[in-house]
Every structure is written in C-alpha cells, then in structure tokens.
mmCIF entry with sequence, helices, sheets and N, C-alpha, C, O atoms, coordinates in Angstrom:
data_MODEL
# 
_entry.id   MODEL 
# 
_entity.id                         1 
_entity.type                       polymer 
_entity.pdbx_number_of_molecules   1 
# 
_entity_poly.entity_id                      1 
_entity_poly.type                           'polypeptide(L)' 
_entity_poly.nstd_linkage                   no 
_entity_poly.nstd_monomer                   no 
_entity_poly.pdbx_seq_one_letter_code       MERGFNRLKQWRRIATRYDKYALTYLGGVLLACAVIHARVGTHNLGDTP 
_entity_poly.pdbx_seq_one_letter_code_can   MERGFNRLKQWRRIATRYDKYALTYLGGVLLACAVIHARVGTHNLGDTP 
_entity_poly.pdbx_strand_id                 A 
# 
loop_
_entity_poly_seq.entity_id 
_entity_poly_seq.num 
_entity_poly_seq.mon_id 
_entity_poly_seq.hetero 
1 1  MET n 
1 2  GLU n 
1 3  ARG n 
1 4  GLY n 
1 5  PHE n 
1 6  ASN n 
1 7  ARG n 
1 8  LEU n 
1 9  LYS n 
1 10 GLN n 
1 11 TRP n 
1 12 ARG n 
1 13 ARG n 
1 14 ILE n 
1 15 ALA n 
1 16 THR n 
1 17 ARG n 
1 18 TYR n 
1 19 ASP n 
1 20 LYS n 
1 21 TYR n 
1 22 ALA n 
1 23 LEU n 
1 24 THR n 
1 25 TYR n 
1 26 LEU n 
1 27 GLY n 
1 28 GLY n 
1 29 VAL n 
1 30 LEU n 
1 31 LEU n 
1 32 ALA n 
1 33 CYS n 
1 34 ALA n 
1 35 VAL n 
1 36 ILE n 
1 37 HIS n 
1 38 ALA n 
1 39 ARG n 
1 40 VAL n 
1 41 GLY n 
1 42 THR n 
1 43 HIS n 
1 44 ASN n 
1 45 LEU n 
1 46 GLY n 
1 47 ASP n 
1 48 THR n 
1 49 PRO n 
# 
_struct_asym.id          A 
_struct_asym.entity_id   1 
# 
loop_
_struct_conf.conf_type_id 
_struct_conf.id 
_struct_conf.pdbx_PDB_helix_id 
_struct_conf.beg_label_comp_id 
_struct_conf.beg_label_asym_id 
_struct_conf.beg_label_seq_id 
_struct_conf.pdbx_beg_PDB_ins_code 
_struct_conf.end_label_comp_id 
_struct_conf.end_label_asym_id 
_struct_conf.end_label_seq_id 
_struct_conf.pdbx_end_PDB_ins_code 
_struct_conf.beg_auth_comp_id 
_struct_conf.beg_auth_asym_id 
_struct_conf.beg_auth_seq_id 
_struct_conf.end_auth_comp_id 
_struct_conf.end_auth_asym_id 
_struct_conf.end_auth_seq_id 
_struct_conf.pdbx_PDB_helix_class 
_struct_conf.details 
_struct_conf.pdbx_PDB_helix_length 
HELX_P HELX_P1 AA1 GLU A 2  ? LYS A 9  ? GLU A 2  LYS A 9  1 ? 8  
HELX_P HELX_P2 AA2 ARG A 12 ? ALA A 15 ? ARG A 12 ALA A 15 1 ? 4  
HELX_P HELX_P3 AA3 ALA A 22 ? VAL A 40 ? ALA A 22 VAL A 40 1 ? 19 
HELX_P HELX_P4 AA4 HIS A 43 ? LEU A 45 ? HIS A 43 LEU A 45 5 ? 3  
# 
_struct_conf_type.id          HELX_P 
_struct_conf_type.criteria    ? 
_struct_conf_type.reference   ? 
# 
loop_
_atom_site.group_PDB 
_atom_site.id 
_atom_site.type_symbol 
_atom_site.label_atom_id 
_atom_site.label_alt_id 
_atom_site.label_comp_id 
_atom_site.label_asym_id 
_atom_site.label_entity_id 
_atom_site.label_seq_id 
_atom_site.pdbx_PDB_ins_code 
_atom_site.Cartn_x 
_atom_site.Cartn_y 
_atom_site.Cartn_z 
_atom_site.occupancy 
_atom_site.B_iso_or_equiv 
_atom_site.pdbx_formal_charge 
_atom_site.auth_seq_id 
_atom_site.auth_comp_id 
_atom_site.auth_asym_id 
_atom_site.auth_atom_id 
_atom_site.pdbx_PDB_model_num 
ATOM 1   N N  . MET A 1 1  ? 22.657 33.361 57.018 1.00 0.00 ? 1  MET A N  1 
ATOM 2   C CA . MET A 1 1  ? 21.719 32.282 57.146 1.00 0.00 ? 1  MET A CA 1 
ATOM 3   C C  . MET A 1 1  ? 20.462 32.754 57.872 1.00 0.00 ? 1  MET A C  1 
ATOM 4   O O  . MET A 1 1  ? 19.342 32.411 57.492 1.00 0.00 ? 1  MET A O  1 
ATOM 5   N N  . GLU A 1 2  ? 20.666 33.538 58.911 1.00 0.00 ? 2  GLU A N  1 
ATOM 6   C CA . GLU A 1 2  ? 19.528 34.017 59.692 1.00 0.00 ? 2  GLU A CA 1 
ATOM 7   C C  . GLU A 1 2  ? 18.634 34.935 58.869 1.00 0.00 ? 2  GLU A C  1 
ATOM 8   O O  . GLU A 1 2  ? 17.414 34.919 59.033 1.00 0.00 ? 2  GLU A O  1 
ATOM 9   N N  . ARG A 1 3  ? 19.223 35.729 57.991 1.00 0.00 ? 3  ARG A N  1 
ATOM 10  C CA . ARG A 1 3  ? 18.423 36.598 57.129 1.00 0.00 ? 3  ARG A CA 1 
ATOM 11  C C  . ARG A 1 3  ? 17.530 35.792 56.201 1.00 0.00 ? 3  ARG A C  1 
ATOM 12  O O  . ARG A 1 3  ? 16.396 36.179 55.916 1.00 0.00 ? 3  ARG A O  1 
ATOM 13  N N  . GLY A 1 4  ? 18.056 34.670 55.734 1.00 0.00 ? 4  GLY A N  1 
ATOM 14  C CA . GLY A 1 4  ? 17.257 33.800 54.874 1.00 0.00 ? 4  GLY A CA 1 
ATOM 15  C C  . GLY A 1 4  ? 16.037 33.259 55.590 1.00 0.00 ? 4  GLY A C  1 
ATOM 16  O O  . GLY A 1 4  ? 14.944 33.227 55.024 1.00 0.00 ? 4  GLY A O  1 
ATOM 17  N N  . PHE A 1 5  ? 16.217 32.831 56.837 1.00 0.00 ? 5  PHE A N  1 
ATOM 18  C CA . PHE A 1 5  ? 15.074 32.341 57.617 1.00 0.00 ? 5  PHE A CA 1 
ATOM 19  C C  . PHE A 1 5  ? 14.080 33.462 57.893 1.00 0.00 ? 5  PHE A C  1 
ATOM 20  O O  . PHE A 1 5  ? 12.869 33.242 57.868 1.00 0.00 ? 5  PHE A O  1 
ATOM 21  N N  . ASN A 1 6  ? 14.579 34.643 58.153 1.00 0.00 ? 6  ASN A N  1 
ATOM 22  C CA . ASN A 1 6  ? 13.670 35.765 58.394 1.00 0.00 ? 6  ASN A CA 1 
ATOM 23  C C  . ASN A 1 6  ? 12.870 36.111 57.148 1.00 0.00 ? 6  ASN A C  1 
ATOM 24  O O  . ASN A 1 6  ? 11.686 36.432 57.245 1.00 0.00 ? 6  ASN A O  1 
ATOM 25  N N  . ARG A 1 7  ? 13.492 36.053 55.990 1.00 0.00 ? 7  ARG A N  1 
ATOM 26  C CA . ARG A 1 7  ? 12.745 36.285 54.749 1.00 0.00 ? 7  ARG A CA 1 
ATOM 27  C C  . ARG A 1 7  ? 11.700 35.207 54.531 1.00 0.00 ? 7  ARG A C  1 
ATOM 28  O O  . ARG A 1 7  ? 10.594 35.488 54.069 1.00 0.00 ? 7  ARG A O  1 
ATOM 29  N N  . LEU A 1 8  ? 12.048 33.993 54.859 1.00 0.00 ? 8  LEU A N  1 
ATOM 30  C CA . LEU A 1 8  ? 11.123 32.876 54.693 1.00 0.00 ? 8  LEU A CA 1 
ATOM 31  C C  . LEU A 1 8  ? 9.935  32.999 55.655 1.00 0.00 ? 8  LEU A C  1 
ATOM 32  O O  . LEU A 1 8  ? 8.821  32.601 55.315 1.00 0.00 ? 8  LEU A O  1 
ATOM 33  N N  . LYS A 1 9  ? 10.164 33.542 56.838 1.00 0.00 ? 9  LYS A N  1 
ATOM 34  C CA . LYS A 1 9  ? 9.095  33.697 57.817 1.00 0.00 ? 9  LYS A CA 1 
ATOM 35  C C  . LYS A 1 9  ? 8.055  34.723 57.376 1.00 0.00 ? 9  LYS A C  1 
ATOM 36  O O  . LYS A 1 9  ? 6.941  34.730 57.899 1.00 0.00 ? 9  LYS A O  1 
ATOM 37  N N  . GLN A 1 10 ? 8.396  35.581 56.435 1.00 0.00 ? 10 GLN A N  1 
ATOM 38  C CA . GLN A 1 10 ? 7.450  36.575 55.945 1.00 0.00 ? 10 GLN A CA 1 
ATOM 39  C C  . GLN A 1 10 ? 6.336  35.939 55.126 1.00 0.00 ? 10 GLN A C  1 
ATOM 40  O O  . GLN A 1 10 ? 5.299  36.566 54.906 1.00 0.00 ? 10 GLN A O  1 
ATOM 41  N N  . TRP A 1 11 ? 6.528  34.730 54.679 1.00 0.00 ? 11 TRP A N  1 
ATOM 42  C CA . TRP A 1 11 ? 5.488  33.992 53.971 1.00 0.00 ? 11 TRP A CA 1 
ATOM 43  C C  . TRP A 1 11 ? 4.589  33.365 55.029 1.00 0.00 ? 11 TRP A C  1 
ATOM 44  O O  . TRP A 1 11 ? 5.008  32.434 55.716 1.00 0.00 ? 11 TRP A O  1 
ATOM 45  N N  . ARG A 1 12 ? 3.370  33.855 55.171 1.00 0.00 ? 12 ARG A N  1 
ATOM 46  C CA . ARG A 1 12 ? 2.489  33.425 56.250 1.00 0.00 ? 12 ARG A CA 1 
ATOM 47  C C  . ARG A 1 12 ? 2.194  31.927 56.205 1.00 0.00 ? 12 ARG A C  1 
ATOM 48  O O  . ARG A 1 12 ? 2.148  31.278 57.250 1.00 0.00 ? 12 ARG A O  1 
ATOM 49  N N  . ARG A 1 13 ? 1.996  31.378 55.031 1.00 0.00 ? 13 ARG A N  1 
ATOM 50  C CA . ARG A 1 13 ? 1.678  29.957 54.901 1.00 0.00 ? 13 ARG A CA 1 
ATOM 51  C C  . ARG A 1 13 ? 2.815  29.095 55.468 1.00 0.00 ? 13 ARG A C  1 
ATOM 52  O O  . ARG A 1 13 ? 2.563  28.041 56.052 1.00 0.00 ? 13 ARG A O  1 
ATOM 53  N N  . ILE A 1 14 ? 4.036  29.533 55.300 1.00 0.00 ? 14 ILE A N  1 
ATOM 54  C CA . ILE A 1 14 ? 5.181  28.764 55.789 1.00 0.00 ? 14 ILE A CA 1 
ATOM 55  C C  . ILE A 1 14 ? 5.396  29.003 57.285 1.00 0.00 ? 14 ILE A C  1 
ATOM 56  O O  . ILE A 1 14 ? 5.682  28.066 58.030 1.00 0.00 ? 14 ILE A O  1 
ATOM 57  N N  . ALA A 1 15 ? 5.260  30.241 57.719 1.00 0.00 ? 15 ALA A N  1 
ATOM 58  C CA . ALA A 1 15 ? 5.500  30.568 59.125 1.00 0.00 ? 15 ALA A CA 1 
ATOM 59  C C  . ALA A 1 15 ? 4.479  29.907 60.046 1.00 0.00 ? 15 ALA A C  1 
ATOM 60  O O  . ALA A 1 15 ? 4.810  29.554 61.178 1.00 0.00 ? 15 ALA A O  1 
ATOM 61  N N  . THR A 1 16 ? 3.250  29.736 59.580 1.00 0.00 ? 16 THR A N  1 
ATOM 62  C CA . THR A 1 16 ? 2.213  29.166 60.430 1.00 0.00 ? 16 THR A CA 1 
ATOM 63  C C  . THR A 1 16 ? 2.032  27.673 60.225 1.00 0.00 ? 16 THR A C  1 
ATOM 64  O O  . THR A 1 16 ? 1.229  27.046 60.915 1.00 0.00 ? 16 THR A O  1 
ATOM 65  N N  . ARG A 1 17 ? 2.776  27.091 59.275 1.00 0.00 ? 17 ARG A N  1 
ATOM 66  C CA . ARG A 1 17 ? 2.685  25.656 58.964 1.00 0.00 ? 17 ARG A CA 1 
ATOM 67  C C  . ARG A 1 17 ? 1.241  25.312 58.639 1.00 0.00 ? 17 ARG A C  1 
ATOM 68  O O  . ARG A 1 17 ? 0.662  24.380 59.198 1.00 0.00 ? 17 ARG A O  1 
ATOM 69  N N  . TYR A 1 18 ? 0.668  26.094 57.711 1.00 0.00 ? 18 TYR A N  1 
ATOM 70  C CA . TYR A 1 18 ? -0.742 26.012 57.352 1.00 0.00 ? 18 TYR A CA 1 
ATOM 71  C C  . TYR A 1 18 ? -1.085 24.714 56.635 1.00 0.00 ? 18 TYR A C  1 
ATOM 72  O O  . TYR A 1 18 ? -2.195 24.205 56.790 1.00 0.00 ? 18 TYR A O  1 
ATOM 73  N N  . ASP A 1 19 ? -0.157 24.168 55.852 1.00 0.00 ? 19 ASP A N  1 
ATOM 74  C CA . ASP A 1 19 ? -0.447 22.994 55.036 1.00 0.00 ? 19 ASP A CA 1 
ATOM 75  C C  . ASP A 1 19 ? -0.565 21.739 55.889 1.00 0.00 ? 19 ASP A C  1 
ATOM 76  O O  . ASP A 1 19 ? 0.081  21.609 56.929 1.00 0.00 ? 19 ASP A O  1 
ATOM 77  N N  . LYS A 1 20 ? -1.397 20.827 55.428 1.00 0.00 ? 20 LYS A N  1 
ATOM 78  C CA . LYS A 1 20 ? -1.680 19.607 56.173 1.00 0.00 ? 20 LYS A CA 1 
ATOM 79  C C  . LYS A 1 20 ? -0.604 18.546 55.971 1.00 0.00 ? 20 LYS A C  1 
ATOM 80  O O  . LYS A 1 20 ? -0.252 17.827 56.906 1.00 0.00 ? 20 LYS A O  1 
ATOM 81  N N  . TYR A 1 21 ? -0.087 18.450 54.754 1.00 0.00 ? 21 TYR A N  1 
ATOM 82  C CA . TYR A 1 21 ? 0.872  17.396 54.417 1.00 0.00 ? 21 TYR A CA 1 
ATOM 83  C C  . TYR A 1 21 ? 2.288  17.952 54.333 1.00 0.00 ? 21 TYR A C  1 
ATOM 84  O O  . TYR A 1 21 ? 2.500  19.088 53.910 1.00 0.00 ? 21 TYR A O  1 
ATOM 85  N N  . ALA A 1 22 ? 3.250  17.137 54.743 1.00 0.00 ? 22 ALA A N  1 
ATOM 86  C CA . ALA A 1 22 ? 4.650  17.563 54.739 1.00 0.00 ? 22 ALA A CA 1 
ATOM 87  C C  . ALA A 1 22 ? 5.145  17.841 53.323 1.00 0.00 ? 22 ALA A C  1 
ATOM 88  O O  . ALA A 1 22 ? 5.927  18.768 53.112 1.00 0.00 ? 22 ALA A O  1 
ATOM 89  N N  . LEU A 1 23 ? 4.701  17.056 52.365 1.00 0.00 ? 23 LEU A N  1 
ATOM 90  C CA . LEU A 1 23 ? 5.144  17.255 50.990 1.00 0.00 ? 23 LEU A CA 1 
ATOM 91  C C  . LEU A 1 23 ? 4.633  18.584 50.431 1.00 0.00 ? 23 LEU A C  1 
ATOM 92  O O  . LEU A 1 23 ? 5.352  19.262 49.697 1.00 0.00 ? 23 LEU A O  1 
ATOM 93  N N  . THR A 1 24 ? 3.421  18.952 50.765 1.00 0.00 ? 24 THR A N  1 
ATOM 94  C CA . THR A 1 24 ? 2.868  20.234 50.331 1.00 0.00 ? 24 THR A CA 1 
ATOM 95  C C  . THR A 1 24 ? 3.621  21.381 50.998 1.00 0.00 ? 24 THR A C  1 
ATOM 96  O O  . THR A 1 24 ? 3.906  22.395 50.362 1.00 0.00 ? 24 THR A O  1 
ATOM 97  N N  . TYR A 1 25 ? 3.940  21.217 52.279 1.00 0.00 ? 25 TYR A N  1 
ATOM 98  C CA . TYR A 1 25 ? 4.701  22.229 53.002 1.00 0.00 ? 25 TYR A CA 1 
ATOM 99  C C  . TYR A 1 25 ? 6.088  22.408 52.382 1.00 0.00 ? 25 TYR A C  1 
ATOM 100 O O  . TYR A 1 25 ? 6.554  23.534 52.205 1.00 0.00 ? 25 TYR A O  1 
ATOM 101 N N  . LEU A 1 26 ? 6.739  21.298 52.055 1.00 0.00 ? 26 LEU A N  1 
ATOM 102 C CA . LEU A 1 26 ? 8.057  21.356 51.432 1.00 0.00 ? 26 LEU A CA 1 
ATOM 103 C C  . LEU A 1 26 ? 7.982  22.066 50.082 1.00 0.00 ? 26 LEU A C  1 
ATOM 104 O O  . LEU A 1 26 ? 8.866  22.851 49.739 1.00 0.00 ? 26 LEU A O  1 
ATOM 105 N N  . GLY A 1 27 ? 6.934  21.790 49.326 1.00 0.00 ? 27 GLY A N  1 
ATOM 106 C CA . GLY A 1 27 ? 6.749  22.477 48.046 1.00 0.00 ? 27 GLY A CA 1 
ATOM 107 C C  . GLY A 1 27 ? 6.604  23.974 48.235 1.00 0.00 ? 27 GLY A C  1 
ATOM 108 O O  . GLY A 1 27 ? 7.147  24.754 47.452 1.00 0.00 ? 27 GLY A O  1 
ATOM 109 N N  . GLY A 1 28 ? 5.878  24.383 49.266 1.00 0.00 ? 28 GLY A N  1 
ATOM 110 C CA . GLY A 1 28 ? 5.731  25.814 49.555 1.00 0.00 ? 28 GLY A CA 1 
ATOM 111 C C  . GLY A 1 28 ? 7.040  26.448 49.954 1.00 0.00 ? 28 GLY A C  1 
ATOM 112 O O  . GLY A 1 28 ? 7.340  27.572 49.549 1.00 0.00 ? 28 GLY A O  1 
ATOM 113 N N  . VAL A 1 29 ? 7.827  25.737 50.746 1.00 0.00 ? 29 VAL A N  1 
ATOM 114 C CA . VAL A 1 29 ? 9.138  26.251 51.151 1.00 0.00 ? 29 VAL A CA 1 
ATOM 115 C C  . VAL A 1 29 ? 10.042 26.414 49.937 1.00 0.00 ? 29 VAL A C  1 
ATOM 116 O O  . VAL A 1 29 ? 10.725 27.428 49.797 1.00 0.00 ? 29 VAL A O  1 
ATOM 117 N N  . LEU A 1 30 ? 10.044 25.418 49.064 1.00 0.00 ? 30 LEU A N  1 
ATOM 118 C CA . LEU A 1 30 ? 10.892 25.492 47.876 1.00 0.00 ? 30 LEU A CA 1 
ATOM 119 C C  . LEU A 1 30 ? 10.442 26.614 46.942 1.00 0.00 ? 30 LEU A C  1 
ATOM 120 O O  . LEU A 1 30 ? 11.274 27.312 46.362 1.00 0.00 ? 30 LEU A O  1 
ATOM 121 N N  . LEU A 1 31 ? 9.137  26.785 46.797 1.00 0.00 ? 31 LEU A N  1 
ATOM 122 C CA . LEU A 1 31 ? 8.628  27.872 45.968 1.00 0.00 ? 31 LEU A CA 1 
ATOM 123 C C  . LEU A 1 31 ? 9.014  29.229 46.549 1.00 0.00 ? 31 LEU A C  1 
ATOM 124 O O  . LEU A 1 31 ? 9.452  30.117 45.818 1.00 0.00 ? 31 LEU A O  1 
ATOM 125 N N  . ALA A 1 32 ? 8.853  29.388 47.854 1.00 0.00 ? 32 ALA A N  1 
ATOM 126 C CA . ALA A 1 32 ? 9.217  30.643 48.506 1.00 0.00 ? 32 ALA A CA 1 
ATOM 127 C C  . ALA A 1 32 ? 10.708 30.917 48.356 1.00 0.00 ? 32 ALA A C  1 
ATOM 128 O O  . ALA A 1 32 ? 11.103 32.055 48.104 1.00 0.00 ? 32 ALA A O  1 
ATOM 129 N N  . CYS A 1 33 ? 11.543 29.887 48.508 1.00 0.00 ? 33 CYS A N  1 
ATOM 130 C CA . CYS A 1 33 ? 12.989 30.062 48.344 1.00 0.00 ? 33 CYS A CA 1 
ATOM 131 C C  . CYS A 1 33 ? 13.334 30.485 46.920 1.00 0.00 ? 33 CYS A C  1 
ATOM 132 O O  . CYS A 1 33 ? 14.198 31.337 46.714 1.00 0.00 ? 33 CYS A O  1 
ATOM 133 N N  . ALA A 1 34 ? 12.664 29.892 45.946 1.00 0.00 ? 34 ALA A N  1 
ATOM 134 C CA . ALA A 1 34 ? 12.930 30.248 44.555 1.00 0.00 ? 34 ALA A CA 1 
ATOM 135 C C  . ALA A 1 34 ? 12.533 31.692 44.269 1.00 0.00 ? 34 ALA A C  1 
ATOM 136 O O  . ALA A 1 34 ? 13.257 32.408 43.577 1.00 0.00 ? 34 ALA A O  1 
ATOM 137 N N  . VAL A 1 35 ? 11.404 32.120 44.790 1.00 0.00 ? 35 VAL A N  1 
ATOM 138 C CA . VAL A 1 35 ? 10.957 33.495 44.578 1.00 0.00 ? 35 VAL A CA 1 
ATOM 139 C C  . VAL A 1 35 ? 11.888 34.481 45.278 1.00 0.00 ? 35 VAL A C  1 
ATOM 140 O O  . VAL A 1 35 ? 12.254 35.510 44.711 1.00 0.00 ? 35 VAL A O  1 
ATOM 141 N N  . ILE A 1 36 ? 12.264 34.161 46.507 1.00 0.00 ? 36 ILE A N  1 
ATOM 142 C CA . ILE A 1 36 ? 13.186 35.034 47.241 1.00 0.00 ? 36 ILE A CA 1 
ATOM 143 C C  . ILE A 1 36 ? 14.518 35.127 46.517 1.00 0.00 ? 36 ILE A C  1 
ATOM 144 O O  . ILE A 1 36 ? 15.092 36.210 46.401 1.00 0.00 ? 36 ILE A O  1 
ATOM 145 N N  . HIS A 1 37 ? 15.006 34.002 46.033 1.00 0.00 ? 37 HIS A N  1 
ATOM 146 C CA . HIS A 1 37 ? 16.275 33.996 45.309 1.00 0.00 ? 37 HIS A CA 1 
ATOM 147 C C  . HIS A 1 37 ? 16.181 34.817 44.028 1.00 0.00 ? 37 HIS A C  1 
ATOM 148 O O  . HIS A 1 37 ? 17.122 35.528 43.676 1.00 0.00 ? 37 HIS A O  1 
ATOM 149 N N  . ALA A 1 38 ? 15.070 34.724 43.340 1.00 0.00 ? 38 ALA A N  1 
ATOM 150 C CA . ALA A 1 38 ? 14.895 35.492 42.107 1.00 0.00 ? 38 ALA A CA 1 
ATOM 151 C C  . ALA A 1 38 ? 14.817 36.986 42.386 1.00 0.00 ? 38 ALA A C  1 
ATOM 152 O O  . ALA A 1 38 ? 15.315 37.793 41.601 1.00 0.00 ? 38 ALA A O  1 
ATOM 153 N N  . ARG A 1 39 ? 14.202 37.355 43.492 1.00 0.00 ? 39 ARG A N  1 
ATOM 154 C CA . ARG A 1 39 ? 14.092 38.777 43.838 1.00 0.00 ? 39 ARG A CA 1 
ATOM 155 C C  . ARG A 1 39 ? 15.426 39.346 44.288 1.00 0.00 ? 39 ARG A C  1 
ATOM 156 O O  . ARG A 1 39 ? 15.822 40.429 43.858 1.00 0.00 ? 39 ARG A O  1 
ATOM 157 N N  . VAL A 1 40 ? 16.113 38.620 45.147 1.00 0.00 ? 40 VAL A N  1 
ATOM 158 C CA . VAL A 1 40 ? 17.362 39.109 45.707 1.00 0.00 ? 40 VAL A CA 1 
ATOM 159 C C  . VAL A 1 40 ? 18.487 38.983 44.688 1.00 0.00 ? 40 VAL A C  1 
ATOM 160 O O  . VAL A 1 40 ? 19.337 39.867 44.576 1.00 0.00 ? 40 VAL A O  1 
ATOM 161 N N  . GLY A 1 41 ? 18.487 37.885 43.948 1.00 0.00 ? 41 GLY A N  1 
ATOM 162 C CA . GLY A 1 41 ? 19.545 37.651 42.988 1.00 0.00 ? 41 GLY A CA 1 
ATOM 163 C C  . GLY A 1 41 ? 20.824 37.223 43.664 1.00 0.00 ? 41 GLY A C  1 
ATOM 164 O O  . GLY A 1 41 ? 20.834 36.886 44.848 1.00 0.00 ? 41 GLY A O  1 
ATOM 165 N N  . THR A 1 42 ? 21.881 37.237 42.923 1.00 0.00 ? 42 THR A N  1 
ATOM 166 C CA . THR A 1 42 ? 23.158 36.804 43.468 1.00 0.00 ? 42 THR A CA 1 
ATOM 167 C C  . THR A 1 42 ? 24.100 37.976 43.742 1.00 0.00 ? 42 THR A C  1 
ATOM 168 O O  . THR A 1 42 ? 25.288 37.762 43.983 1.00 0.00 ? 42 THR A O  1 
ATOM 169 N N  . HIS A 1 43 ? 23.591 39.214 43.710 1.00 0.00 ? 43 HIS A N  1 
ATOM 170 C CA . HIS A 1 43 ? 24.479 40.347 43.947 1.00 0.00 ? 43 HIS A CA 1 
ATOM 171 C C  . HIS A 1 43 ? 24.974 40.397 45.385 1.00 0.00 ? 43 HIS A C  1 
ATOM 172 O O  . HIS A 1 43 ? 25.990 41.040 45.648 1.00 0.00 ? 43 HIS A O  1 
ATOM 173 N N  . ASN A 1 44 ? 24.300 39.746 46.323 1.00 0.00 ? 44 ASN A N  1 
ATOM 174 C CA . ASN A 1 44 ? 24.782 39.710 47.701 1.00 0.00 ? 44 ASN A CA 1 
ATOM 175 C C  . ASN A 1 44 ? 25.918 38.704 47.880 1.00 0.00 ? 44 ASN A C  1 
ATOM 176 O O  . ASN A 1 44 ? 26.601 38.720 48.904 1.00 0.00 ? 44 ASN A O  1 
ATOM 177 N N  . LEU A 1 45 ? 26.122 37.842 46.908 1.00 0.00 ? 45 LEU A N  1 
ATOM 178 C CA . LEU A 1 45 ? 27.142 36.810 47.025 1.00 0.00 ? 45 LEU A CA 1 
ATOM 179 C C  . LEU A 1 45 ? 28.438 37.200 46.320 1.00 0.00 ? 45 LEU A C  1 
ATOM 180 O O  . LEU A 1 45 ? 29.340 36.372 46.197 1.00 0.00 ? 45 LEU A O  1 
ATOM 181 N N  . GLY A 1 46 ? 28.546 38.417 45.866 1.00 0.00 ? 46 GLY A N  1 
ATOM 182 C CA . GLY A 1 46 ? 29.702 38.845 45.110 1.00 0.00 ? 46 GLY A CA 1 
ATOM 183 C C  . GLY A 1 46 ? 31.004 38.832 45.886 1.00 0.00 ? 46 GLY A C  1 
ATOM 184 O O  . GLY A 1 46 ? 32.071 38.702 45.287 1.00 0.00 ? 46 GLY A O  1 
ATOM 185 N N  . ASP A 1 47 ? 30.946 38.964 47.209 1.00 0.00 ? 47 ASP A N  1 
ATOM 186 C CA . ASP A 1 47 ? 32.177 39.030 47.986 1.00 0.00 ? 47 ASP A CA 1 
ATOM 187 C C  . ASP A 1 47 ? 32.621 37.666 48.516 1.00 0.00 ? 47 ASP A C  1 
ATOM 188 O O  . ASP A 1 47 ? 33.630 37.584 49.217 1.00 0.00 ? 47 ASP A O  1 
ATOM 189 N N  . THR A 1 48 ? 31.898 36.607 48.200 1.00 0.00 ? 48 THR A N  1 
ATOM 190 C CA . THR A 1 48 ? 32.300 35.277 48.650 1.00 0.00 ? 48 THR A CA 1 
ATOM 191 C C  . THR A 1 48 ? 33.150 34.598 47.594 1.00 0.00 ? 48 THR A C  1 
ATOM 192 O O  . THR A 1 48 ? 32.962 34.858 46.406 1.00 0.00 ? 48 THR A O  1 
ATOM 193 N N  . PRO A 1 49 ? 34.079 33.736 47.987 1.00 0.00 ? 49 PRO A N  1 
ATOM 194 C CA . PRO A 1 49 ? 34.935 33.068 47.007 1.00 0.00 ? 49 PRO A CA 1 
ATOM 195 C C  . PRO A 1 49 ? 34.199 32.053 46.184 1.00 0.00 ? 49 PRO A C  1 
ATOM 196 O O  . PRO A 1 49 ? 34.794 31.412 45.317 1.00 0.00 ? 49 PRO A O  1 
# 
C-alpha cells in the first residue's frame, strides 16, 4: 500500500494539490492510478490468492 502512495506522490500535480476543485483533483488521482496500473501491470499480484 505504501508503495502505491509513493508512486502517486511522484505526480507533482497530485502531491502539491495543485487543482482548485476536489472533483478535478479526484480525476487527476484516478488518471494517475490508471496510468500507474497500466505501467506496472498485474505481475506483482501473482503471489496473492
């Protein structure tokens, strides 16, 4: 879980809370999560049930 937050913090717009509106910020977080998930893939989850 902590690694996920650290990856998310690498996105400057999210780490600095640059956006004015909460909905725009949430959209940025979701976009960053989708990109991170696409890059990392699910190969790290192979050992979980």
